[in-house]
N, C-alpha and C positions, 0 to 999 in steps of 0.2 A: 762795470766797463773796464775791461783789462787794458785795452789800448784805445785812447781817444782818437777820433778822426782828426785829420789835418786841419779841417775847417768845418763850420756848420753853415747851413743855408737858411735863409729867411725868404720865403716866397710870398708873393702878393695875390696868389689865386684865391678864389672865394673859399675853398676848403681850408687852406692854411691860415688865411686871415681870420676866419671865424673860430677856428680851433686853437689858435695860438701856436701852431706847429713850428718848431725850429728843428731842422733835420740834421742828423749825422748819418753817414753812409758807410756800410761795410759790405764785404762779400758775405753771402748767407752762410757759408761754411764757418765763418768767424764769429757767428752770433748764436747764443743760446737763449731762447725765450723760456723762462722758468715760470710756467703757469699751467694750471690744470686745463684740460680740454674745454670745459664749459665756462672758463673764466674770461674768455675773449670772444667777441662777436665780430664776424667779418662783414665788410661792406665793399662790394666791387664797384670801383669808380666807373663812370659812364663810358669811358673809352676802352674799358676791359683790359687795361694794361697792368693794373695793380689791385691787390686786395688790401684795404686799410683795416687794421684791427683796433678795436677799442675794448676797454675794460668793461665787463658785464656788470660790475658793481658801481663804478663811478662814472663811466662813459668816456673817460679820457682816451684820446687816440694814442696808442702805444707805439705802433710800428706799421710798416707796410711791407708786403712781400710781392714779388713780381709774378704776373700770370703768363708772361711771355718768355720764351727761351732765347738765348741762354740767361739764366738768372745770375747776372754778374754783380748785382748789388741789391741791397735792401735798405730801407730807411728806418731809423729809430727816432722817436720824438725825444729830443735831448732834454725836454722838461721832465722826463721820467727819471733823470739822474740828478744828483745834487748839483746845484749851480756852480759850486767851486770846482767841479770836475770838467766844466765845459765853457764857462763864461769868459775865460781868457783866450779862447780860440778865435781866429779870424772869422768874420761873418761874410759870406758870399750872398749878395742879394740876387734873387731870381725873379724875373718878370713873368710869372706863370699866368697872370691875368691876360697877357697878350697871346697865349697859345690858343 
């Protein structure tokens, strides 16, 4: 992570709750995913807005990419980084369960 996000989000939707997702967000041009093609599995969320990617080896949710244009941001699971790199950041709660 070259530049940490200004804050992280913690959502209470069923997907985030069950996977332990804590999100950091960047513009897609500012992110490089260093993984072989078959190392990640895609899952398209039911509303067809994003693709959630998980590790083919361990199943961890790594990031999501937008399916809608313009692709202004993408989300990274901050748990993929060392805690010392993000745990000091402010946490923005998101009530995704109400969407």
